[in-house]
C-alpha positions in Angstrom: -39.9 22.5 19.9 -38.5 26.2 18.7 -35.0 26.6 18.0 -33.9 30.3 17.9 -30.5 32.0 16.9 -29.0 31.9 20.6 -29.6 27.9 20.7 -27.8 28.3 17.4 -24.9 30.6 18.6 -24.3 27.2 21.0 -24.4 25.0 18.9 -22.1 26.8 16.5 -19.3 27.0 19.4 -20.2 23.1 20.5 -19.6 22.2 16.5 -16.6 24.2 15.8 -14.4 22.8 19.3 -15.6 19.5 18.8 -14.6 19.8 14.6 -11.2 20.8 15.8 -10.7 18.5 18.1 -11.5 16.4 15.9 -8.9 17.1 13.3 -6.4 17.5 15.6 -7.0 14.0 16.6 -6.4 12.7 13.1 -2.1 13.7 13.5 -2.3 11.0 16.3 -4.3 8.5 14.8 -2.2 8.2 11.1 1.2 7.9 13.3 0.0 4.9 15.3 -2.1 3.6 11.9 -5.7 3.8 13.6 -8.6 4.7 11.5 -9.7 8.0 13.1 -12.7 6.5 13.8 -12.2 5.1 17.0 -11.4 8.0 18.4 -14.4 10.0 16.8 -16.6 7.0 18.0 -14.8 8.1 21.6 -15.9 11.7 21.2 -19.5 10.5 20.3 -19.7 8.5 23.6 -18.1 10.9 25.7 -20.9 13.7 24.3 -23.3 11.8 24.8 -24.1 9.1 27.8 -20.7 9.8 29.6 -20.7 12.9 29.6 -23.9 13.7 30.2 -24.6 16.1 27.4 -26.6 15.6 23.9 -29.3 12.6 24.1 -29.1 10.8 20.5 -31.4 7.8 20.2 -33.2 8.4 16.9 -32.2 5.3 14.9 -34.1 6.9 11.6 -32.2 9.4 11.4 -29.1 7.8 12.1 -30.0 5.9 9.2 -30.7 8.7 7.3 -27.6 10.4 8.1 -25.7 7.7 8.3 -26.4 7.0 4.3 -25.6 10.5 3.2 -22.2 10.5 5.2 -21.6 6.9 2.8 -22.4 9.2 -0.2 -19.8 11.4 0.2 -17.0 8.8 1.6 -17.7 6.8 -2.0 -17.8 9.7 -3.8 -14.2 10.4 -2.8 -13.3 7.4 -3.2 -14.4 7.1 -6.4 -12.5 10.7 -7.1 -9.4 10.0 -5.6 -8.7 6.4 -7.3 -7.0 6.4 -10.1 -8.6 3.7 -12.6 -5.3 3.0 -14.1 -3.9 1.7 -11.1 -6.9 -0.5 -9.9 -8.1 -1.9 -13.4 -5.9 -5.3 -13.3 -7.3 -5.7 -10.0 -10.9 -4.5 -10.9 -11.8 -8.2 -11.4 -10.7 -9.5 -8.4 -12.2 -6.8 -6.5 -15.6 -7.1 -8.1 -15.3 -11.2 -7.5 -14.9 -10.4 -3.6 -17.7 -7.4 -3.2 -20.0 -10.1 -4.5 -18.9 -13.5 -4.6 -17.1 -13.0 -1.3 -19.3 -11.1 0.9 -21.9 -13.9 -0.2 -19.2 -16.7 1.2 -18.5 -14.8 4.1 -22.3 -13.8 4.7 -23.1 -17.4 4.6 -20.5 -18.4 7.0 -20.9 -15.6 9.4 -25.1 -17.0 9.4 -24.0 -20.6 9.7 -22.0 -19.6 13.0 -24.2 -17.0 14.5 -27.2 -19.5 14.3 -25.5 -22.5 15.7 -23.1 -21.2 18.5 -24.1 -18.0 19.2 -27.6 -18.8 19.0 -29.2 -16.5 17.3 -32.4 -16.9 14.9 -31.8 -17.0 11.6 -33.5 -13.6 10.6 -30.3 -11.7 13.7 -27.8 -14.8 11.8 -28.1 -13.5 8.6 -28.0 -9.5 9.2 -24.8 -10.0 11.2 -23.3 -11.8 8.7 -24.2 -8.7 6.1 -23.3 -6.0 8.4 -19.8 -7.5 9.4 -19.1 -8.7 5.5 -18.3 -5.3 4.2 -15.4 -3.5 4.2 -15.2 -0.3 4.8 -14.7 2.2 2.3 -13.1 5.1 4.6 -11.1 3.4 7.1 -9.8 1.2 3.6 -8.9 4.6 1.9 -7.2 6.2 5.0 -4.9 3.5 6.0 -4.5 0.9 3.0 -2.7 4.7 1.2 0.0 5.0 3.9 1.3 1.0 3.6 3.7 0.6 0.9 1.8 -2.1 -0.9 2.4 -2.9 -4.6 -1.0 -1.4 -6.9 -2.4 -5.0 -7.3 -3.0 -5.5 -4.0 -4.2 -1.9 -2.9 -6.5 -1.9 -6.5 -8.6 -5.0 -5.0 -8.9 -3.2 -1.6 -9.9 -0.5 -3.1 -12.6 -1.6 -5.4 -13.9 -4.2 -2.7 -14.7 -1.3 -0.1 -16.1 0.8 -2.9 -18.1 -1.7 -4.6 -19.5 -4.3 -1.5 -21.9 -1.5 0.3 -24.1 -1.6 -2.8 -25.0 -5.9 -2.6 -24.7 -5.3 1.4 -26.8 -2.6 1.8 -29.7 -4.1 -0.6 -29.4 -7.6 1.6 -29.5 -6.1 4.6 -32.5 -3.8 3.7 -34.0 -7.0 2.6 -33.8 -9.1 5.2 -34.8 -5.6 8.1 -37.8 -5.4 5.9 -38.9 -8.9 5.5 -39.2 -8.8 1.8 -36.4 -11.1 1.2 -38.6 -14.2 2.6 -41.4 -12.7 0.6 -39.6 -12.4 -2.9 -38.2 -16.3 -2.5 -35.0 -17.0 -3.9 -35.2 -16.3 -7.3 -37.2 -13.1 -6.9 -34.6 -12.2 -4.3 -31.6 -12.7 -7.0 -33.6 -11.2 -9.1 -33.6 -7.6 -7.1 -30.3 -7.5 -6.3 -29.0 -8.0 -9.9 -31.6 -5.5 -11.0 -30.2 -3.5 -8.4 -27.0 -3.4 -9.4 -27.3 -3.3 -13.3 -29.3 -0.9 -13.1 -27.1 1.5 -10.5 -24.0 0.9 -12.4 -25.5 1.9 -16.0 -26.7 4.8 -14.2 -23.5 5.6 -12.3 -21.7 5.0 -16.2 -24.2 7.4 -17.3 -23.7 10.2 -14.8 -20.4 9.9 -14.6 -19.5 10.4 -18.7 -22.6 12.6 -19.2 -21.1 15.1 -16.6 -17.3 14.6 -18.1 -18.7 15.6 -21.1 -20.3 18.9 -19.6 -17.6 19.8 -17.1 -15.1 19.7 -20.0 -17.4 22.3 -22.6 -18.2 25.0 -19.8 -16.1 27.7 -18.3 -17.3 28.4 -15.4 -16.7 31.9 -13.4 -14.8 30.4 -10.7 -12.6 28.1 -10.0 -14.6 26.9 -7.2 -17.6 25.8 -8.7 -15.9 23.2 -10.0 -15.5 20.6 -7.3 -18.5 21.8 -6.1 -20.2 20.6 -9.8 -18.2 17.4 -9.6 -19.1 16.1 -6.3 -22.9 17.3 -7.3 -22.7 15.1 -10.6 -22.0 12.5 -7.9 -24.8 12.7 -5.6 -26.9 13.6 -8.9 -25.8 9.5 -9.8 -27.0 8.2 -6.1 -30.2 10.0 -5.7 -31.2 9.1 -9.6 -30.4 5.8 -9.0 -32.6 5.3 -5.7 -35.4 7.4 -7.5 -35.6 4.1 -10.1 -35.4 1.5 -7.4 -31.5 0.5 -7.8 -28.4 0.4 -5.9 -27.3 4.2 -5.3 -24.1 3.2 -3.5 -23.1 1.4 -7.0 -24.0 4.3 -9.2 -22.0 7.1 -6.8 -18.9 4.9 -6.5 -18.7 4.6 -10.6 -20.1 8.0 -11.5 -17.5 9.5 -9.1 -14.4 6.8 -10.4 -15.5 7.9 -14.2 -15.6 11.6 -13.0 -11.8 11.5 -11.0 -10.6 9.8 -13.9 -11.5 11.9 -16.9 -10.0 14.9 -18.2 -11.3 17.8 -16.6 -10.3 20.8 -15.1 -9.0 21.9 -12.2 -8.1 18.0 -11.0 -6.4 18.1 -7.7 -8.4 20.9 -6.7 -11.6 18.4 -7.0 -9.9 15.7 -5.5 -8.4 18.0 -2.4 -12.2 19.5 -2.1 -13.7 15.6 -2.0 -11.2 14.6 0.7 -12.0 17.4 2.9 -15.7 16.7 2.4 -14.8 12.9 3.3 -13.3 14.0 6.4 -16.2 15.8 7.7 -18.5 13.7 6.6 -16.2 10.9 8.5 -16.4 13.0 11.9 -19.9 13.9 11.8 -20.8 10.0 11.2 -18.2 8.8 13.9 -19.6 10.6 16.6 -23.4 10.1 16.1 -22.3 6.6 15.8 -20.8 7.5 19.0 -24.1 9.1 20.4 -26.4 6.4 19.2 -24.2 4.3 21.4 -24.9 3.1 25.1 -22.2 2.3 27.1 -24.6 1.4 30.2 -26.6 -0.9 27.8 -23.8 -3.2 26.6 -23.1 -6.5 29.0 -20.1 -8.7 29.1 -22.2 -11.2 27.1 -22.7 -8.8 23.7 -18.4 -8.3 24.7 -18.2 -12.0 24.4 -20.5 -12.5 21.5 -18.5 -9.5 19.8 -14.8 -11.0 20.7 -15.8 -14.8 19.3 -17.8 -13.0 15.9 -14.7 -10.9 15.3 -12.1 -13.8 15.7 -14.7 -16.2 13.1 -15.0 -13.2 10.6 -11.4 -12.5 10.5 -9.5 -15.9 10.9 -12.6 -18.1 9.1 -15.0 -16.1 6.8 -12.6 -13.5 5.3 -10.2 -16.2 4.4 -12.3 -18.6 2.9 -14.2 -15.9 0.9 -10.9 -14.5 -0.4 -10.1 -18.3 -1.5 -13.6 -18.6 -3.2 -12.4 -15.4 -5.2 -9.2 -16.3 -6.1 -9.6 -18.1 -9.5 -10.5 -13.8 -10.3 -6.5 -13.2 -10.3 -3.2 -14.5 -10.1 -1.8 -14.1 -6.3 0.9 -15.6 -4.7 0.0 -17.3 -0.8 1.5 -14.4 1.4 -0.8 -11.9 -0.8 -4.1 -13.8 -0.3 -3.0 -14.3 3.4 -2.9 -10.4 3.6 -6.2 -9.6 1.8 -7.6 -11.9 4.3 -5.8 -9.9 7.3 -6.2 -6.1 5.9 -10.3 -6.6 4.9 -10.8 -3.6 7.2 -14.6 -3.1 9.0 -14.9 0.4 9.9 -18.3 2.6 10.6 -20.2 0.8 7.9 -21.1 -2.2 10.0 -22.6 -0.1 12.2 -24.2 2.2 9.7 -25.8 -0.8 8.5 -27.4 -1.6 12.0 -29.5 1.1 12.0 -31.6 -0.6 9.1 -33.1 -3.1 11.2 -33.3 -0.9 14.6 -34.9 1.8 12.4 -37.2 -0.7 11.4 -38.0 -2.2 14.6 -36.6 -6.0 13.8 -36.3 -8.2 17.0 -33.2 -8.6 18.8 -31.9 -5.4 16.7 -30.7 -3.2 19.8 -28.4 -6.0 20.8 -27.3 -6.7 17.4 -26.3 -2.6 17.5 -24.1 -3.1 20.5 -22.0 -6.4 19.7 -21.4 -5.1 16.1 -20.4 -1.7 17.9 -17.7 -3.6 19.7 -16.7 -5.5 17.5 -15.4 -3.0 15.2 -13.7 -1.3 17.9 -11.8 -4.2 19.1 -11.0 -5.7 16.1 -10.3 -2.3 14.2 -7.2 -1.2 17.4 -5.9 -5.0 16.5 -5.9 -5.2 12.3 -5.3 -1.7 11.1 -1.9 -0.4 13.2 -0.7 -4.0 12.5 -1.2 -3.9 9.0 2.7 -2.2 8.3 4.0 -5.2 10.2 1.9 -7.9 8.7 3.0 -6.8 5.3 6.5 -6.4 5.9 6.3 -10.1 7.7 4.7 -11.6 4.2 7.2 -10.0 1.8 4.4 -8.2 0.3 5.4 -4.3 0.9 7.0 -2.6 -1.9 8.5 0.5 -0.2 9.6 1.5 -4.1 6.6 2.0 -5.0 7.1 4.6 -7.9 4.7 8.0 -7.3 3.2 9.9 -10.5 3.4 13.5 -11.5 1.0 15.5 -9.6 -0.9 17.4 -13.0 -3.4 20.0 -12.5 -5.2 21.2 -15.9 -7.1 24.6 -16.3 -9.1 25.2 -19.7 -7.9 27.8 -22.3 -11.0 28.6 -24.1 -10.4 30.7 -26.6 -7.4 28.9 -28.3 -8.7 25.8 -27.6 -5.9 24.1 -25.6 -5.5 23.2 -21.5 -2.6 24.3 -19.8 -1.4 21.9 -17.4 0.9 22.5 -14.3 2.8 19.7 -13.6 5.0 19.7 -9.7 7.8 17.1 -10.2 7.8 14.8 -6.7 10.7 13.4 -4.9 10.8 10.1 -6.8 10.0 11.4 -10.6 12.9 11.0 -13.0 12.0 14.0 -15.1 15.1 15.4 -12.2 18.1 15.9 -14.4 16.3 15.9 -17.5 16.7 18.6 -20.0 13.3 20.4 -21.4 14.3 19.4 -24.8 14.4 15.6 -24.0 10.9 15.6 -22.8 10.1 15.4 -26.5 6.5 16.6 -26.2 3.9 16.2 -29.0 4.3 19.2 -31.6 2.7 22.0 -30.8 2.8 21.4 -26.7 5.6 23.5 -25.2 7.0 24.3 -21.5 5.4 28.1 -20.8 7.4 28.7 -17.4 9.3 26.8 -14.7 9.0 27.7 -10.6 11.8 26.6 -9.1 12.0 28.4 -5.3 9.2 31.0 -5.4 10.7 32.1 -8.8 9.9 32.2 -12.5 12.3 31.3 -15.2 11.1 31.0 -19.0 12.6 27.9 -20.0 15.0 26.6 -23.0 15.7 23.6 -24.8 18.8 22.8 -22.3 17.3 24.4 -19.0 17.5 21.1 -16.6 14.6 19.7 -14.8 15.1 19.4 -10.8 12.9 17.9 -7.9 10.1 20.1 -6.8 10.1 22.4 -10.0 6.2 23.1 -10.6 6.0 23.3 -14.6 3.4 25.5 -17.1 2.4 23.2 -20.0 0.4 24.5 -22.5 -0.8 21.7 -24.8 -3.6 22.1 -27.9 -6.8 20.3 -26.1 -6.4 17.1 -29.1 -3.4 16.5 -28.0 -3.7 16.5 -23.9 -3.3 13.1 -23.0 -0.6 12.0 -24.9 1.3 15.3 -23.3 0.4 13.8 -20.1 1.0 10.1 -21.4 4.3 11.8 -22.3 5.3 13.2 -18.4 4.2 10.2 -17.1 6.8 8.0 -19.2 9.4 10.0 -18.7 9.0 10.7 -14.9 9.0 6.6 -14.6 11.8 5.9 -17.0 14.2 8.9 -17.4 14.8 10.8 -20.8 15.1 7.8 -22.7 11.7 6.6 -22.1 10.4 4.8 -25.4 13.1 6.6 -27.6 12.4 4.7 -30.7 9.0 5.5 -30.9 9.0 9.4 -30.3 10.4 10.5 -33.9 
């Protein structure tokens, strides 16, 4: 089959129209609190069987493209996550991503085998694919719900880390390797892949950060590309040594996103754009892979029952089993149980048994597809209401400064662009009251489109953009001082700043 420039024109026309429609649909999905994945899945279905347009049924291609999209989504999650916010919650997040996943899989597998009548292979696969929360859904929905940092930190850490063990388990069960290796061999493979994946991600993250801080690229637009390339390198490099690429890419992106890199704000914006592109393409592809005519009432019944067991039994039990890792109140535990958002990840994981021709894998795909649609519609819009009813919502969560950095290589300094946000307590503070480290100074203030060279008595206002010049060795101390004043006001740690 040939592909010429005329076909390319048609593909680009349809692709551009679909992309614009998907982007415009984001606004509506944000208003109702539903992840855009449902709209994109519907668009894929309409483009496929219902729309009598594109035929797509290649599970191997879907498997490969799905993994590629997850790499970009996890990279964006790591790059945009602040380590200081999730560090206190990391222990609980790791527990949920490992022990919690194991407990959830066990509960779902036993239920699917003895109640739904699935054989053990399909029962374990159903438990495995549905036990992983979706990073894209969590990052897109929870960041708009006013929650304490401890809760968002736990959910973000869990969603970023639990893909690795579930992908590994689904692959081993689908290929039959889990039975061939036995329990000790299976546990050994899991430990090796996760441990080496994390170590590989740390190596690429710290090594990439070291390189990026010491090179001056000819264009600022190259920095975001280079950072994302490092994240992809972590995935592919770990996969090359048969380690977990998903653990590697998230850890590497987390390290890079929290390193003192030039043009960090631009890098995060670029990563967010790429993640949106990956999500749109992924969900539309999965919608094309689905076949509404193939889904029976029996599949819908299985999906509803399995989803109820997952939401009301397996998830709460797994959260309770991990409660030792973090001290939380019972309302917080209940919210964590309800907020285990599933999205595209369970559907993507079902392409692994499909690609391996596991008996019953088509039925598994249809059940999981229906379950994701139904319970995403149920769970995601209810999160703000549930958080309010449980008393865990925190509408006054302070927002940090927006800081962009650019290197000044010839004088070994950095230029910080600081935006004073609406909630920042820098409002009303005089420049001299900032008490920046010796050698750092506010060089310029941009207010309402006008520039001004400040004096010590110049008063800062909300919405101001400050250009701060700091010696590179003092950059971290300068940023920390600005953040302290932003959170606590002009008297922040006065006694320690003589």
